[in-house]
Backbone as JSON, one array per atom type, in Angstrom:
{
  "sequence": "MSSTSQKHKEFVAEPMGEKPVMALAGIGDVLGRRLEEKGFDKAYVVLGQFLVLRKDEELFREWLKDTCGANSKQQDTSAVGLALALQCG",
  "N": [[-27.65, 7.44, 9.3], [-25.34, 6.07, 11.53], [-25.39, 3.47, 14.07], [-25.46, 4.3, 17.58], [-22.47, 4.73, 19.41], [-20.8, 2.81, 21.98], [-19.35, 4.47, 23.64], [-20.72, 6.9, 23.29], [-23.21, 6.2, 24.38], [-22.49, 5.82, 27.05], [-21.71, 8.4, 27.61], [-24.09, 9.95, 27.48], [-25.52, 8.8, 29.49], [-25.33, 9.91, 31.99], [-25.25, 13.13, 33.66], [-23.44, 15.79, 31.96], [-21.58, 17.42, 33.34], [-18.33, 17.81, 34.54], [-16.97, 16.35, 32.61], [-14.15, 15.15, 30.8], [-12.83, 16.29, 27.62], [-12.17, 14.07, 26.12], [-14.18, 12.3, 26.65], [-16.12, 12.58, 24.8], [-17.78, 11.15, 22.0], [-15.9, 10.0, 19.27], [-13.66, 11.44, 19.88], [-10.52, 10.83, 20.8], [-7.48, 10.11, 22.68], [-5.36, 11.49, 21.32], [-6.63, 13.51, 19.68], [-8.01, 14.68, 21.73], [-5.95, 15.75, 23.37], [-4.95, 17.66, 21.59], [-7.17, 19.36, 21.37], [-7.37, 20.18, 24.04], [-5.0, 21.66, 24.25], [-5.74, 23.87, 22.86], [-7.54, 25.06, 24.47], [-9.98, 23.77, 24.76], [-10.89, 21.91, 26.92], [-12.86, 20.5, 28.29], [-15.84, 18.53, 27.91], [-18.18, 20.05, 27.86], [-17.26, 22.5, 26.93], [-16.62, 22.03, 24.26], [-19.16, 21.33, 23.43], [-20.32, 23.82, 23.76], [-19.06, 25.21, 21.67], [-20.21, 23.86, 19.53], [-22.82, 24.77, 19.84], [-22.43, 27.53, 19.48], [-21.89, 27.49, 16.82], [-24.4, 27.19, 15.91], [-25.55, 24.65, 16.02], [-24.97, 23.49, 13.63], [-24.04, 20.86, 11.91], [-22.26, 20.44, 9.77], [-20.64, 22.76, 9.75], [-19.52, 22.41, 12.27], [-18.07, 20.06, 11.89], [-16.12, 20.99, 10.08], [-14.86, 22.88, 11.73], [-13.83, 21.16, 13.71], [-12.01, 19.65, 12.2], [-10.23, 21.69, 11.39], [-9.36, 22.62, 13.88], [-8.3, 20.46, 15.4], [-7.46, 18.52, 13.66], [-9.13, 16.37, 13.05], [-10.26, 13.41, 11.41], [-12.57, 12.47, 8.74], [-14.34, 10.46, 9.71], [-14.07, 10.72, 12.5], [-14.95, 13.36, 12.76], [-17.63, 13.1, 11.92], [-18.66, 11.25, 13.81], [-18.38, 12.68, 16.18], [-19.9, 15.05, 15.71], [-22.5, 14.01, 15.23], [-22.86, 12.7, 17.65], [-22.9, 14.84, 19.52], [-25.18, 16.22, 18.6], [-27.13, 14.28, 19.09], [-26.84, 14.07, 21.87], [-27.85, 16.5, 22.7], [-30.51, 16.16, 22.06], [-31.19, 14.17, 23.84], [-30.99, 15.43, 26.25]],
  "CA": [[-26.85, 7.62, 10.48], [-24.95, 4.78, 12.1], [-25.85, 3.26, 15.44], [-24.67, 5.04, 18.56], [-21.35, 3.98, 19.96], [-20.83, 2.56, 23.43], [-18.83, 5.68, 24.26], [-21.81, 7.87, 23.3], [-24.21, 5.74, 25.34], [-21.97, 6.12, 28.39], [-21.66, 9.85, 27.74], [-25.42, 10.51, 27.75], [-26.14, 8.08, 30.6], [-25.28, 10.75, 33.18], [-25.02, 14.54, 33.32], [-22.13, 16.1, 31.39], [-20.72, 17.9, 34.42], [-16.94, 18.17, 34.23], [-16.35, 15.29, 31.81], [-13.08, 15.63, 29.92], [-13.16, 16.31, 26.2], [-12.01, 12.72, 25.58], [-15.4, 11.53, 26.88], [-16.98, 12.74, 23.62], [-17.65, 10.16, 20.92], [-15.07, 10.46, 18.16], [-12.48, 12.15, 20.4], [-9.63, 9.97, 21.58], [-6.4, 10.77, 23.4], [-4.59, 12.41, 20.48], [-7.46, 14.68, 19.39], [-8.32, 15.31, 23.02], [-4.81, 16.59, 23.75], [-4.9, 18.81, 20.68], [-8.23, 20.27, 21.77], [-6.98, 20.76, 25.33], [-3.97, 22.66, 24.0], [-6.4, 25.06, 22.31], [-8.49, 25.57, 25.45], [-11.22, 22.98, 24.76], [-10.5, 20.82, 27.81], [-14.02, 19.8, 28.83], [-16.87, 18.21, 26.93], [-19.13, 21.15, 27.75], [-16.65, 23.58, 26.14], [-16.82, 21.63, 22.86], [-20.61, 21.47, 23.2], [-20.54, 25.25, 23.59], [-18.65, 25.56, 20.31], [-21.25, 23.32, 18.66], [-23.96, 25.68, 19.95], [-22.03, 28.79, 18.84], [-22.03, 27.23, 15.38], [-25.84, 27.02, 15.71], [-25.83, 23.22, 15.87], [-24.75, 23.15, 12.23], [-23.1, 19.74, 11.95], [-21.22, 20.62, 8.75], [-19.71, 23.77, 10.27], [-18.8, 21.81, 13.39], [-17.09, 19.13, 11.31], [-15.02, 21.81, 9.56], [-14.16, 23.43, 12.89], [-13.09, 20.08, 14.34], [-10.88, 19.35, 11.32], [-9.29, 22.8, 11.45], [-8.87, 22.82, 15.23], [-7.5, 19.37, 15.94], [-7.07, 17.57, 12.62], [-10.0, 15.19, 13.03], [-10.59, 12.87, 10.09], [-14.01, 12.54, 8.46], [-15.09, 9.57, 10.61], [-14.07, 11.36, 13.82], [-15.82, 14.53, 12.64], [-19.03, 12.64, 11.86], [-19.02, 10.63, 15.09], [-18.47, 13.74, 17.18], [-21.03, 15.93, 15.39], [-23.74, 13.28, 15.45], [-22.94, 12.45, 19.08], [-23.34, 16.06, 20.19], [-26.56, 16.47, 18.22], [-27.96, 13.32, 19.84], [-26.78, 14.41, 23.29], [-28.78, 17.61, 22.91], [-31.86, 15.6, 21.99], [-31.38, 13.36, 25.05], [-31.0, 16.32, 27.41]],
  "C": [[-26.56, 6.24, 11.07], [-25.47, 4.66, 13.53], [-24.93, 4.0, 16.4], [-23.59, 4.14, 19.14], [-21.54, 3.76, 21.46], [-20.36, 3.8, 24.17], [-19.93, 6.74, 24.35], [-22.87, 7.47, 24.33], [-23.78, 6.04, 26.76], [-21.98, 7.63, 28.64], [-23.02, 10.42, 28.13], [-26.12, 9.83, 28.92], [-26.17, 8.9, 31.89], [-25.01, 12.19, 32.78], [-23.59, 14.8, 32.84], [-21.15, 16.57, 32.46], [-19.36, 18.34, 33.93], [-16.23, 17.08, 33.41], [-15.27, 15.86, 30.91], [-13.51, 15.54, 28.45], [-13.06, 14.91, 25.59], [-13.24, 11.83, 25.83], [-16.35, 11.62, 25.68], [-16.72, 11.64, 22.6], [-16.83, 10.77, 19.79], [-13.8, 11.17, 18.59], [-11.68, 11.2, 21.28], [-8.54, 10.78, 22.25], [-5.69, 11.82, 22.56], [-5.4, 13.68, 20.18], [-7.79, 15.42, 20.67], [-7.19, 16.22, 23.48], [-4.71, 17.82, 22.87], [-5.97, 19.84, 21.05], [-7.9, 20.95, 23.09], [-5.96, 21.88, 25.15], [-4.57, 23.97, 23.47], [-7.49, 25.59, 23.24], [-9.8, 24.82, 25.54], [-10.99, 21.72, 25.6], [-11.66, 19.99, 28.35], [-15.05, 19.56, 27.73], [-17.84, 19.37, 26.76], [-18.58, 22.33, 26.96], [-16.81, 23.29, 24.65], [-18.3, 21.72, 22.51], [-20.95, 22.95, 22.99], [-20.17, 25.72, 22.2], [-19.68, 25.07, 19.3], [-22.47, 24.25, 18.67], [-23.65, 27.03, 19.3], [-22.17, 28.67, 17.32], [-23.47, 26.9, 15.01], [-26.26, 25.58, 15.41], [-25.73, 22.76, 14.41], [-23.65, 22.08, 12.18], [-21.96, 19.91, 10.94], [-20.19, 21.65, 9.2], [-18.88, 23.22, 11.42], [-17.74, 20.84, 12.9], [-15.86, 19.9, 10.79], [-14.18, 22.39, 10.7], [-13.29, 22.36, 13.54], [-11.86, 19.7, 13.51], [-9.81, 20.43, 11.45], [-8.63, 22.93, 12.82], [-7.96, 21.71, 15.72], [-7.12, 18.31, 14.92], [-7.9, 16.3, 12.58], [-10.27, 14.73, 11.6], [-12.1, 12.84, 9.91], [-14.83, 11.64, 9.36], [-15.18, 10.19, 12.01], [-14.99, 12.58, 13.83], [-17.29, 14.12, 12.71], [-19.48, 12.1, 13.2], [-19.25, 11.7, 16.16], [-19.69, 14.63, 16.94], [-22.36, 15.24, 15.67], [-23.94, 13.02, 16.94], [-23.42, 13.67, 19.84], [-24.79, 16.39, 19.86], [-27.51, 15.55, 18.98], [-27.98, 13.63, 21.32], [-27.73, 15.56, 23.6], [-30.22, 17.13, 22.89], [-32.2, 14.82, 23.25], [-31.58, 14.25, 26.28], [-32.26, 17.03, 27.51]]
}
């Protein structure tokens, strides 16, 4: 696993609250807009999907690709970031 990104460090530094989906590691403006269009507008909504998928990183990666067209690096960064965020919480 690669080192955590600055974006991830900032994300876990404070409670998730109402953070936008773009606050998640691996999710930029383009993917964020695509997710918002499908109803995944907040970080906690995407975290909820990760939990619905039973924290299965591979299933989450597939979901992210199918839902917003995330590439493999974005999928990995996002899945690992959410898994780590759960460990930090």
